[in-house]
C-alpha positions in Angstrom: 35.4 11.8 7.3 31.6 11.7 7.3 30.0 13.8 10.1 26.8 13.6 11.9 24.2 15.7 10.2 20.6 15.2 11.2 19.4 14.4 14.6 21.7 16.7 16.6 20.0 20.0 15.6 16.5 18.9 14.5 14.7 20.0 17.7 16.4 23.4 17.5 15.8 24.2 13.9 12.3 25.2 12.7 12.4 27.0 9.4 11.6 27.2 5.8 10.8 29.4 3.0 11.6 32.7 1.7 11.2 36.4 1.9 13.4 39.1 0.6 13.5 42.3 -1.3 15.1 42.7 -4.8 16.9 45.7 -5.9 17.6 46.1 -9.6 19.8 48.4 -11.4 18.3 50.1 -14.5 20.5 51.1 -17.3 20.7 54.8 -18.1 21.1 54.3 -21.8 23.2 56.3 -24.2 22.9 59.4 -26.4 24.7 57.5 -29.2 22.9 56.9 -32.5 21.4 53.6 -33.3 24.1 52.9 -35.9 26.8 53.6 -33.3 25.2 51.3 -30.8 24.9 48.5 -33.3 28.5 49.0 -34.2 29.4 48.8 -30.5 27.5 45.5 -30.2 29.2 44.1 -33.3 32.6 45.1 -31.8 31.7 43.4 -28.5 30.7 40.3 -30.5 34.1 40.2 -32.3 35.9 40.4 -29.0 33.7 37.6 -27.5 34.7 35.3 -30.4 38.3 35.5 -29.1 37.5 34.4 -25.5 37.9 30.7 -25.9 41.7 30.9 -26.2 42.2 33.5 -23.4 43.1 33.0 -19.7 44.0 35.1 -16.7 44.7 38.7 -17.3 44.0 38.5 -21.0 40.5 37.1 -20.3 39.8 39.8 -17.7 40.8 42.5 -20.1 38.7 41.0 -22.8 35.7 41.0 -20.4 36.4 44.6 -19.4 36.4 45.8 -23.0 33.2 44.0 -23.8 31.5 45.3 -20.7 32.5 48.9 -21.6 31.1 48.5 -25.1 27.8 47.0 -23.9 27.4 49.6 -21.1 26.7 52.3 -23.7 23.8 50.5 -25.2 20.2 51.6 -24.4 17.8 49.0 -23.2 15.9 48.4 -26.5 19.2 48.0 -28.4 20.6 45.7 -25.8 17.4 43.6 -25.7 17.1 43.3 -29.5 20.7 42.5 -30.2 21.0 40.0 -27.4 17.9 38.2 -28.6 19.4 37.9 -32.0 22.5 36.0 -30.8 22.7 32.3 -31.7 22.6 29.5 -29.2 26.1 29.1 -27.7 27.3 32.5 -28.7 30.1 33.5 -26.3 28.7 37.1 -26.0 25.3 35.9 -24.6 26.5 35.4 -21.0 28.0 38.9 -20.9 25.1 40.6 -22.6 22.6 38.6 -20.5 24.3 39.6 -17.3 23.9 43.3 -18.2 20.3 42.6 -18.9 19.9 41.1 -15.4 21.7 44.2 -13.9 19.1 46.4 -15.6 16.2 44.3 -14.6 15.4 43.2 -18.1 14.1 39.7 -18.8 16.4 37.4 -20.7 15.3 36.3 -24.2 16.1 32.7 -23.3 17.9 30.9 -20.4 21.6 30.8 -20.2 23.3 27.8 -21.6 24.3 25.8 -18.4 26.1 23.0 -20.1 25.3 19.3 -20.1 26.2 18.3 -16.5 23.3 20.0 -14.7 21.2 16.8 -15.2 18.1 17.6 -13.2 16.4 14.3 -14.4 19.1 12.0 -13.0 18.1 8.8 -11.4 14.4 9.5 -11.9 14.3 12.6 -9.7 10.6 13.6 -9.2 9.3 16.6 -11.2 9.5 20.1 -9.7 6.7 21.4 -7.6 4.8 24.4 -8.7 7.1 26.8 -7.0 10.2 25.1 -8.6 11.2 23.0 -5.6 13.2 20.0 -6.9 16.0 18.8 -4.7 18.3 16.0 -5.7 17.7 12.5 -4.3 21.1 12.4 -2.6 22.9 15.6 -1.5 26.5 15.7 -0.4 27.8 18.7 1.7 31.5 19.4 1.8 32.5 21.5 4.8 35.6 21.8 7.1 34.1 20.2 10.1 37.5 19.9 11.7 40.6 22.0 11.4 41.1 25.8 11.4 37.9 26.6 9.5 35.6 24.5 11.6 34.4 27.6 13.5 33.2 29.2 10.3 31.7 26.0 9.0 29.5 25.4 12.1 27.0 28.2 11.4 26.9 27.3 7.7 26.1 23.7 8.5 23.4 24.6 11.0 21.8 27.2 8.7 21.7 24.6 5.9 20.1 22.1 8.3 17.6 24.7 9.5 16.3 24.9 5.9 16.5 21.1 5.4 14.5 20.2 8.6 12.1 23.1 8.0 11.0 21.6 4.7 7.9 19.5 4.9 8.1 18.1 1.4 10.4 15.4 0.1 13.9 15.9 1.3 17.1 14.3 -0.2 19.3 11.9 1.7 22.0 14.2 3.0 25.5 13.3 3.9 28.3 15.5 5.2 32.0 15.1 4.3 34.8 16.7 6.3 37.2 18.7 4.0 39.5 19.6 7.0 41.8 22.2 5.5 43.8 21.3 2.4 42.8 21.4 -1.3 43.4 17.6 -1.4 40.9 17.1 1.4 38.3 18.7 -0.8 39.0 16.8 -4.0 39.1 13.5 -2.0 35.8 14.3 -0.4 34.3 15.2 -3.7 35.5 11.9 -5.2 34.1 10.0 -2.3 30.7 11.7 -2.5 30.4 10.9 -6.2 31.4 7.3 -5.6 28.7 7.0 -2.9 25.9 8.2 -5.2 25.6 12.0 -4.6 23.6 13.7 -7.3 24.7 17.2 -6.2 27.5 18.6 -4.1 27.3 21.7 -1.9 30.7 23.1 -0.9 33.6 23.3 -0.3 34.0 26.5 1.8 37.7 27.5 1.4 38.8 29.5 -1.6 41.8 27.2 -2.3 39.6 24.2 -2.0 37.0 25.7 -4.4 39.9 26.2 -6.9 41.0 22.6 -6.5 37.5 21.4 -7.3 37.0 23.8 -10.3 40.4 22.8 -11.8 39.5 19.2 -12.1 39.3 17.9 -15.7 35.7 17.0 -15.4 33.0 17.5 -12.8 30.9 14.3 -13.0 28.4 15.6 -10.4 27.3 19.3 -10.3 28.7 21.5 -7.6 27.4 24.5 -5.7 30.7 25.9 -4.3 30.4 28.1 -1.2 33.1 30.6 -2.1 34.7 32.2 -5.0 38.0 30.9 -6.4 40.6 32.3 -8.8 39.4 29.8 -11.5 36.4 30.4 -13.7 33.3 28.5 -12.7 33.3 25.4 -14.9 30.5 23.8 -16.8 28.1 22.1 -14.3 29.0 24.3 -11.4 27.8 27.4 -9.6 29.5 29.6 -7.0 27.8 31.2 -4.0 29.6 33.4 -1.6 29.5 36.4 0.7 32.7 37.8 -0.9 33.7 41.4 -0.2 33.7 41.9 -4.0 30.0 41.2 -4.2 29.3 43.9 -1.6 31.5 46.4 -3.4 29.4 45.8 -6.5 26.1 46.1 -4.6 27.2 49.4 -3.1 28.2 50.7 -6.5 24.9 49.8 -8.0 23.1 51.4 -5.0 24.9 54.7 -5.5 24.4 54.7 -9.2 20.6 54.3 -8.6 20.8 57.3 -6.3 22.5 59.2 -9.2 25.7 59.9 -7.3 28.4 60.7 -9.7 31.6 61.4 -7.8 32.6 59.2 -4.9 35.4 59.2 -2.3 36.5 55.7 -1.5 37.9 55.1 2.0 39.1 51.5 2.3 40.7 49.5 5.1 44.2 48.2 4.6 43.1 44.6 5.2 42.2 42.0 2.5 38.4 42.5 2.8 38.7 46.3 2.6 40.9 46.2 -0.5 38.8 43.6 -2.3 35.6 45.5 -1.6 37.2 48.9 -2.7 38.6 47.4 -5.9 35.3 45.9 -6.9 33.4 49.1 -6.1 35.8 51.2 -8.2 35.5 48.9 -11.2 31.7 48.7 -11.1 31.1 52.3 -10.3 33.3 53.6 -13.2 31.8 51.1 -15.6 28.4 52.5 -14.7 29.4 56.0 -15.6 30.5 57.3 -12.1 33.9 58.7 -11.2 36.0 57.9 -8.2 37.4 61.2 -7.0 40.0 59.6 -4.7 40.9 56.5 -2.8 42.2 56.7 0.7 43.5 53.5 2.4 43.5 53.6 6.2 44.4 51.4 9.1 42.3 50.5 12.1 43.1 53.8 13.8 43.3 56.4 11.0 45.8 59.2 11.3 45.1 62.9 10.5 43.4 62.8 7.1 42.5 66.5 6.9 44.6 67.2 3.8 43.3 64.4 1.6 39.7 64.9 2.8 39.7 68.6 2.1 41.2 67.9 -1.3 38.4 65.3 -2.0 35.8 67.8 -0.9 37.1 70.3 -3.4 36.4 67.7 -6.2 32.7 67.9 -5.8 32.3 64.6 -4.0 28.7 63.7 -3.6 29.1 60.3 -1.7 31.5 58.4 0.4 32.1 54.6 0.3 33.4 53.2 3.6 35.0 49.8 3.3 36.1 49.8 6.9 35.0 48.3 10.2 32.8 50.2 12.7 35.5 51.5 15.0 37.4 52.9 12.0 34.3 54.6 10.7 33.6 56.1 14.1 37.1 57.6 14.2 36.7 59.0 10.6 33.3 60.7 11.3 34.6 63.9 12.9 37.3 64.2 10.3 34.8 64.0 7.5 32.7 66.7 9.2 35.6 69.0 9.6 36.5 68.6 5.9 32.9 69.5 4.9 31.9 66.0 3.9 29.7 65.2 6.9 26.5 65.8 5.0 27.4 63.6 2.0 25.7 60.2 1.4 27.8 57.6 3.2 27.5 53.9 2.3 29.6 51.1 3.8 29.8 47.3 3.5 28.7 44.8 6.2 32.2 45.3 7.7 30.7 48.4 9.2 28.9 46.5 11.9 32.0 44.7 13.1 33.1 46.3 16.3 29.8 48.0 17.0 27.1 47.3 19.5 27.3 50.2 21.9 24.7 52.8 20.9 26.3 55.6 22.9 29.4 55.2 20.8 27.8 54.2 17.5 25.4 57.2 17.3 28.1 59.0 15.3 27.4 56.4 12.5 23.8 57.6 12.3 22.8 57.9 8.6 25.5 55.5 7.3 23.8 52.9 5.0 25.1 49.4 4.5 24.0 46.1 2.9 22.6 43.4 5.3 20.8 40.1 5.2 17.1 40.0 4.5 16.7 37.8 7.5 17.9 40.4 10.0 16.2 43.3 8.1 12.7 42.1 7.4 12.6 38.4 8.4 12.2 35.3 6.3 8.8 33.6 6.0 8.9 30.3 8.0 12.2 31.0 9.7 12.2 32.4 13.2 13.7 35.8 13.9 17.5 36.0 14.4 16.9 36.7 18.1 14.7 33.6 18.5 17.2 31.3 16.7 20.1 32.8 18.6 18.5 32.0 21.9 18.7 28.3 21.0 21.7 28.0 18.8 25.1 29.5 19.6 26.1 29.2 15.9 23.5 31.8 15.1 24.6 34.5 17.5 26.5 37.7 16.7 28.6 37.7 13.6 27.8 34.0 13.1 24.2 34.9 12.2 25.4 36.0 8.7 27.0 32.6 8.1 23.9 30.9 9.4 21.8 32.8 6.8 24.4 31.8 4.2 24.0 28.2 5.0 20.2 28.4 4.9 20.4 29.9 1.4 22.8 27.1 0.3 20.0 24.7 1.1 17.5 26.7 -0.9 19.8 26.9 -3.9 20.3 23.1 -3.8 16.6 22.6 -3.9 15.7 25.3 -6.4 18.7 25.3 -8.7 16.8 24.1 -11.8 14.4 27.0 -11.4 17.3 29.5 -11.3 19.3 27.7 -14.0 16.6 27.3 -16.6 14.4 30.3 -16.0 14.8 33.7 -17.8 13.8 35.9 -14.9 13.9 33.5 -12.0 15.0 34.6 -8.5 14.9 33.1 -5.1 14.1 35.1 -1.9 16.5 33.8 0.7 17.9 34.8 4.1 20.9 36.7 2.7 18.9 38.5 0.0 17.3 37.9 -3.4 19.3 35.3 -5.4 19.8 34.9 -9.1 22.4 33.0 -11.2 24.2 34.8 -13.9 25.6 33.6 -17.2 28.8 32.4 -15.7 27.4 30.4 -12.8 27.8 33.0 -10.1 25.0 33.4 -7.7 24.2 37.1 -7.4 22.7 38.4 -4.2 20.6 41.6 -4.0 20.9 42.4 -0.3 18.6 44.2 2.1 19.8 47.6 3.4 20.1 49.1 6.8 21.3 52.2 8.5 22.2 53.5 12.0 19.7 55.5 13.9 20.3 56.5 17.5 23.4 54.3 17.3 21.3 51.2 16.5 21.1 49.3 13.2 17.6 49.6 11.7 16.4 48.3 8.3 15.6 50.7 5.5 11.9 50.4 4.5 11.5 49.2 0.9 15.1 47.8 0.7 16.8 51.2 0.5 
């Protein structure tokens, strides 16, 4: 069902343009000889040649093996060998992704397939900054049903960017995906039949899978979540998934040269997903996970495992838990001799906080946050200003509002990101790039607690 989109919020939404702060992981190289590194690259190339027939766990294992081989390459070898790959080589997306992680410029853009047709229907050329939205944009969101509460801030953030733009804007139309995968595929089909040149959404994970598993995507899609399926040709995936934050924290600690980390994760889905992603990325980067402790909302006595972890020369602690759980853990960490170690959490940390007299025990804990709340976004009013007008930008919903704002930016600047070799976009959630597999990567801003209050870290951490 098509929903109202424009007039309702126009007076409340100012906005536009971008600010942010990029953080880039730099590869540490390897002591291996040049011959050994060349051999590792050749082995990775042989494994990549097998990828076309693999699915599921077999494909994941193939990816893991290739990433392990490439991780040992120094920057000159990685750059030289990647530049020598032929167009369409299946190793290029993986090698290119590692170059992005290390802050290296790609030899050439990723191959995005044939369905990102940015010249469709006579679309005007891009502006100097890369701004080139479609002529007709469809947005698929669950505007009714159980996910409507989450969809509201995303919709309003997207419209904030849309109405804040003073240049040519596309005709925009919203489609209600309600709740089921069939709702999403039906909405996509209807959007295509009504002339959409690009589709933003859907929001639910199962709905994203339903779209991605279609035989052909006749119109490109910017999905607003991660699914279980691979991102198909002519699509991209943007999300605030816990896995992405786990990866960001791993990169952060590797840049700080922390080598042995204790992982304390919540027993909920978000905590587990963030912990698993952190462990994978941190170990691939050369770090070691000394121990993993899974806790509930009210952790029991953990003195024994914490003392054991302290004996393993732990130099940092990853906290994939909510604020109240982290507060309860703080005295136990101190008693085990871990109170002075680097502590980094996910954005889960700020859930259940807001009382400085209680949250001062979290002072010094670092966590990823949105650029909008940390340093502001040029052209977009501060979170407090927007929240005073829009209920959908208050409290925890502010994060989804920023996410929706960035969804608009991505729809308007996708060609710049898709066809550039070092292109990025400064958005409300962070600095955005698109990797070789169509995943939008987000380099967040960073914050910490001081006096029980969240404060941004100067320079992005």
